N, C-alpha and C positions, 0 to 999 in steps of 0.2 A: 365505638360503633363506626363502620366504614362510611365513607361519603360515596356512595354507589355512582352517581352521576361523575363524579370526579374520576373515580378509578375507571369506569367505563371510556370516559374521553383520554386517559392516559392510555390505557390498553390499546384503543384504536389509533392513537398517534403513533404509538410504537410499532403497531402492526404496520401501519403506512411507511414508516421510515425503513422498517426491514424489508419491505416489498421494493422501495426505490433502491435500498441498498443491493439488493439482488438485480435490480435492472441496471445499475452501474458496474456491477461486478461482470455481468453478461457482455456488457458494452467494453470494458477493457480487455476482457477475452477475445472479442471479435477484434480489437485493433492489435493486437499481440498477434491474432491470425493472420491480419492483413501485411503487417509488417514482417513474419515469416514467410508470406507467399511474395513478398518484394524482394526476398533474399537476405534480410536482416538476421543477425544472431539474437534470438529472443533471451536467453539467459544473459547475455551482455545488456541488452536493452532494460533487463530488470533490475540488474546492478546499477546501471546509471540511474534510475528512477529512484532508487533506495538511496543511493548515495546523496544526490541531489536534495533529497528529503532531510537528509541530517544536517545538522548544524555544523557551518564550516570549520571552526575552531576544534569541536570534537573530531571531525573527519580529519583535519589536519594532523591532529595528535595521535589518532590510531593510524594513519598510515606512517608518520614518523616511528612508531613502536614496532611497525611490521618490518619496515626497512631496517631498524636495529636488529630484530631477529634474525631477518635474512642473512645480515652482514654476520651475524654470529655463527652461523651455519656453514 
């Protein structure tokens, strides 16, 4: 048998977090719009954000491999 109050609480908390996530996603979209209006290259900004999120050692290894492949071409 399910614990209805606990289930309700979990569902409610998940819904609240999903709503916050949508709000944050909208805020990020607005910031990229601001950046574009200011003349920044949005795809480049997204790439920088993605790279900064990665582990430094993993990123360095991937860059090394890419350089090796480019040199081979």
